[in-house]
C-alpha positions in Angstrom: 102.1 4.4 51.8 101.0 6.9 49.5 99.1 5.8 46.4 99.9 6.8 43.3 98.1 9.3 41.7 97.6 8.2 38.5 95.7 5.4 40.1 93.0 7.4 42.0 92.6 9.8 38.8 91.5 6.5 37.6 90.0 4.9 40.2 87.4 8.7 40.3 87.0 8.3 36.4 86.0 4.6 36.5 83.4 5.8 39.9 81.8 9.3 38.0 81.4 6.5 34.5 79.6 3.7 36.3 77.3 6.5 38.0 76.3 7.8 34.8 76.1 4.8 33.7 73.5 3.8 36.4 71.3 7.4 35.9 71.1 6.8 32.8 69.7 2.9 32.8 67.4 4.4 35.4 65.5 7.0 33.5 63.2 4.2 32.0 62.5 3.1 35.0 62.4 6.6 36.9 59.8 7.5 33.9 58.0 4.5 34.1 57.0 5.0 38.2 55.5 7.9 37.1 52.8 6.4 35.3 49.7 5.8 36.6 48.1 1.7 37.2 45.3 0.8 37.1 44.8 -2.7 38.2 41.9 -5.2 38.3 40.0 -7.5 40.5 41.4 -10.0 37.1 44.9 -9.7 37.9 45.7 -7.7 34.6 46.7 -4.0 34.8 46.7 -1.3 32.8 49.3 1.5 32.1 48.5 4.8 31.4 47.3 8.3 33.2 44.3 9.0 35.2 42.7 12.1 34.6 39.5 12.1 36.8 36.8 10.3 38.9 32.9 11.1 39.1 31.0 9.6 41.2 32.1 6.1 41.1 33.6 5.9 37.9 37.7 6.3 36.3 38.3 8.1 33.4 41.6 6.6 31.7 44.3 7.8 29.0 46.1 4.0 28.7 49.7 4.6 26.8 48.5 3.2 23.1 44.8 3.2 23.2 41.8 5.5 23.5 40.4 7.0 26.4 38.3 3.9 28.6 36.1 4.4 31.5 36.4 2.2 34.3 33.8 1.2 37.2 35.7 1.4 41.0 34.0 -1.9 41.8 35.9 -3.4 38.9 39.5 -2.1 40.6 41.8 -4.0 43.0 43.4 -0.6 43.4 44.8 2.5 42.0 48.5 3.9 41.5 48.3 7.3 40.7 52.0 9.6 41.7 52.5 11.7 39.0 50.5 14.2 40.1 48.6 15.8 43.8 44.3 14.5 43.2 42.2 16.5 45.1 40.1 13.2 46.3 36.7 14.0 47.3 34.7 11.0 49.7 31.2 10.0 50.2 31.2 10.6 53.7 32.1 14.0 52.9 36.0 14.3 53.5 38.2 16.4 51.5 42.1 15.3 50.8 45.3 16.4 48.7 47.9 13.7 47.7 48.5 10.6 45.5 47.5 7.4 45.0 49.3 4.4 46.4 48.5 1.0 46.0 47.4 -0.8 48.7 47.6 -4.9 49.8 44.7 -5.0 50.2 42.2 -5.8 47.6 39.5 -2.5 46.8 41.6 -0.1 49.0 44.3 2.3 48.3 46.5 4.7 50.2 46.0 8.6 49.9 49.5 10.1 50.7 49.3 13.6 52.1 51.9 15.8 52.2 52.8 14.9 56.4 50.6 11.5 56.5 48.8 8.6 54.7 45.6 7.0 55.1 44.0 4.0 53.8 40.4 4.3 51.9 37.9 2.3 50.0 38.5 3.1 46.5 34.8 3.2 45.9 34.5 5.7 48.5 35.9 8.2 46.2 32.9 10.4 44.8 35.3 12.9 42.7 39.1 13.2 41.8 40.9 15.0 39.5 44.4 16.5 39.7 44.9 19.6 41.8 46.6 22.2 39.1 49.3 24.4 40.9 49.8 26.9 38.3 46.9 29.5 37.8 46.0 29.3 34.1 45.5 25.0 34.7 42.9 25.6 37.7 40.0 27.2 34.6 37.8 24.6 32.8 34.5 25.5 31.3 32.0 25.2 28.6 30.4 26.9 25.5 27.3 25.8 23.7 24.6 27.1 20.9 22.0 25.8 19.3 18.3 26.6 18.5 15.2 26.9 20.7 11.5 27.7 20.9 9.8 29.6 24.0 6.7 30.5 24.5 7.9 34.6 24.1 7.9 34.5 20.6 6.7 32.1 17.4 9.7 32.6 15.3 13.1 30.9 15.1 15.2 31.8 18.0 19.1 31.3 19.0 20.4 30.4 21.7 23.9 30.6 23.9 25.5 29.6 26.7 28.7 29.7 28.8 30.8 28.8 31.7 33.6 29.0 33.2 35.2 27.8 36.9 38.3 28.7 39.1 39.4 26.4 41.5 41.8 26.1 44.7 41.8 24.7 48.2 39.3 26.3 50.0 38.1 29.1 46.8 35.0 28.3 44.1 34.6 31.0 41.5 31.9 30.6 38.8 31.4 32.6 35.8 28.1 31.7 33.8 25.8 33.6 30.9 23.0 32.1 28.7 21.1 33.9 26.3 17.7 33.7 23.9 17.7 35.7 21.0 15.1 36.4 18.2 16.4 37.1 14.6 14.1 38.1 11.4 14.5 40.2 8.5 14.5 43.4 10.5 15.0 42.9 13.4 17.2 41.7 16.4 15.6 40.8 19.7 16.9 40.0 23.2 14.3 37.6 24.6 16.3 36.4 27.8 19.6 36.9 29.1 20.7 35.7 32.6 24.9 36.3 34.1 25.9 35.4 37.1 29.6 35.8 38.7 29.7 33.2 41.7 32.2 32.8 44.4 32.2 30.3 47.1 34.4 30.0 50.1 34.7 26.3 51.9 35.6 26.6 55.7 34.5 22.5 56.2 34.4 19.8 53.2 30.7 20.3 53.0 30.4 23.9 54.5 31.1 27.0 52.1 30.2 30.9 52.6 28.4 32.3 49.1 28.2 35.4 47.2 27.3 36.3 44.0 26.3 39.4 41.3 23.7 38.5 38.5 21.9 39.8 36.0 18.4 39.0 34.6 16.7 40.6 31.3 13.2 38.8 30.4 10.9 40.4 28.1 8.3 38.4 28.7 8.1 39.2 32.2 8.6 42.9 30.9 11.8 43.2 32.6 14.4 45.2 31.5 16.7 44.2 33.8 17.9 43.3 37.2 21.1 43.5 39.3 21.1 40.9 42.0 23.6 40.8 45.1 23.6 38.3 47.3 25.4 36.6 50.4 24.7 33.3 52.3 25.6 30.3 53.4 25.7 27.0 51.6 26.4 23.1 51.9 27.2 19.9 49.9 24.8 17.8 51.4 24.9 15.1 48.8 28.3 13.2 47.0 27.1 9.9 46.6 28.7 7.7 43.6 26.0 8.7 41.3 24.4 11.9 42.9 25.9 15.4 43.8 23.4 17.8 45.0 24.3 21.3 46.8 21.8 23.6 48.6 22.3 27.4 49.2 20.4 30.4 51.4 20.7 33.6 52.1 19.9 37.7 51.6 19.8 39.6 48.1 19.3 43.1 46.8 17.4 43.5 43.6 17.8 46.5 41.2 15.0 46.1 38.6 13.9 48.2 35.9 11.0 47.1 33.6 10.2 47.4 29.6 8.7 51.3 30.4 12.3 52.3 32.4 10.5 52.8 35.6 12.8 51.8 38.5 12.1 50.1 41.8 15.0 51.3 43.7 16.8 48.7 46.5 14.9 45.4 46.6 15.5 43.0 49.8 14.7 39.4 49.1 14.9 36.0 51.0 16.6 33.4 49.0 16.9 29.8 48.6 18.9 27.9 45.7 19.5 24.0 44.9 21.3 22.4 42.4 20.8 18.4 42.0 23.4 16.4 39.6 22.5 12.7 38.7 25.8 11.5 36.6 26.0 7.8 34.6 29.5 7.3 33.2 28.9 4.3 31.6 29.0 5.1 27.6 26.9 6.8 26.8 27.8 9.4 29.1 24.8 11.3 30.6 24.2 14.2 33.0 20.9 15.1 34.0 20.8 18.7 36.4 18.2 20.1 37.8 18.4 24.0 39.4 15.5 25.7 41.5 16.2 29.2 43.1 13.1 30.5 45.4 13.0 34.7 46.2 10.6 35.9 49.1 9.8 39.3 49.2 11.1 41.4 52.0 10.6 45.0 51.0 7.7 43.7 48.4 5.4 41.8 51.1 4.0 39.0 49.4 5.8 38.7 46.1 6.8 35.3 45.4 9.8 34.3 42.5 10.8 31.0 40.9 13.3 30.4 39.0 13.5 26.6 37.5 15.9 24.7 35.1 16.6 21.5 33.7 19.4 20.1 31.1 20.0 16.8 29.8 24.1 16.6 28.5 24.3 13.6 26.4 27.8 13.3 25.7 28.3 12.3 21.9 32.3 12.1 22.1 34.5 13.3 23.7 34.6 16.6 24.7 31.5 17.8 22.8 27.9 17.3 24.5 24.3 17.1 23.2 21.9 19.4 25.3 18.6 19.7 26.1 17.4 22.2 28.5 13.9 22.7 29.7 13.4 26.1 31.7 9.9 28.2 33.5 10.5 31.4 35.4 7.4 32.6 38.1 6.5 36.1 39.0 3.8 36.6 41.3 4.0 40.3 40.7 5.9 41.2 37.8 8.0 44.6 37.0 6.4 45.5 33.8 2.5 46.1 34.3 1.3 44.4 31.4 4.2 41.9 32.2 3.3 38.0 31.9 3.5 35.9 35.5 4.8 33.3 34.0 7.5 32.2 31.0 8.9 29.0 29.8 10.9 27.3 27.0 12.8 24.5 25.9 16.3 24.9 24.1 18.6 22.4 21.9 22.4 23.0 21.3 25.9 21.8 21.0 28.4 22.2 23.9 32.4 21.8 23.7 33.8 21.5 27.1 37.8 22.4 28.0 
């Protein structure tokens, strides 16, 4: 028996209509599923968006509420499937994937492209959204303020800026900082530092490194110093509150003193250390210790040392108060009349983006 064409058309139309209604009705549910959710040990849950995890503390943007920070030890599990995250753990593993809730308390699944792995959420040291677009991979900060240094008794201005670019295996960092004396009749550049650094990771913690740097320091009699360095480094601490790395290698210097006398190319061994301590409970505090040591190969017996200690105190979201103390030492300064030691302190405000 041949079915009536009108009945067939009506049945097809009804199926299409029901399908459209089903798709429309599913949109809120689909949208809800794309939201992130944090599940607390006390049974409550909050829906919104996971921002980042820094050394044991999660930054979360709830729906219809202000941003909150939560210690991972208070969470049962996490659902964050809206995007791909870069996840670093306290045992020096790096994953790219989404977070899927686990049935066991304090556990979470990391869903990767080809497999999934279950870990304790307290083992997550760093987590942030891995951006696929070029411009989204940039981050940085800019700051300015007032400072006092040994080289001048006048009031001085200071400026600093950082720009970072991160992919799966690459890190590129551009940084600059300067101190300037201003009087009624002059503008003097007392100290200037700038560097461009590139790290290529060949394991979760080990990386090859190269950098280009510029330095200017009137107190040490240094008109300018160009540096080109090459070496190897390691992230040797990624605990819940501490993050540290070190690198070593060779560096080439081209110096000119304040009498405009150039040295040619000088070779040095270098070692650098950076130690970060974080406290992400309110108020958020970030403590940074940086140490750079240079041993002369071309100039036998020359020893140089640069050190910085910085305290960053979050005033409100994306705005920080910075207090920094620095010292520079050179037992064979470029200028004949240059001193061997310079030190100073800076105070300023910075904006993070």
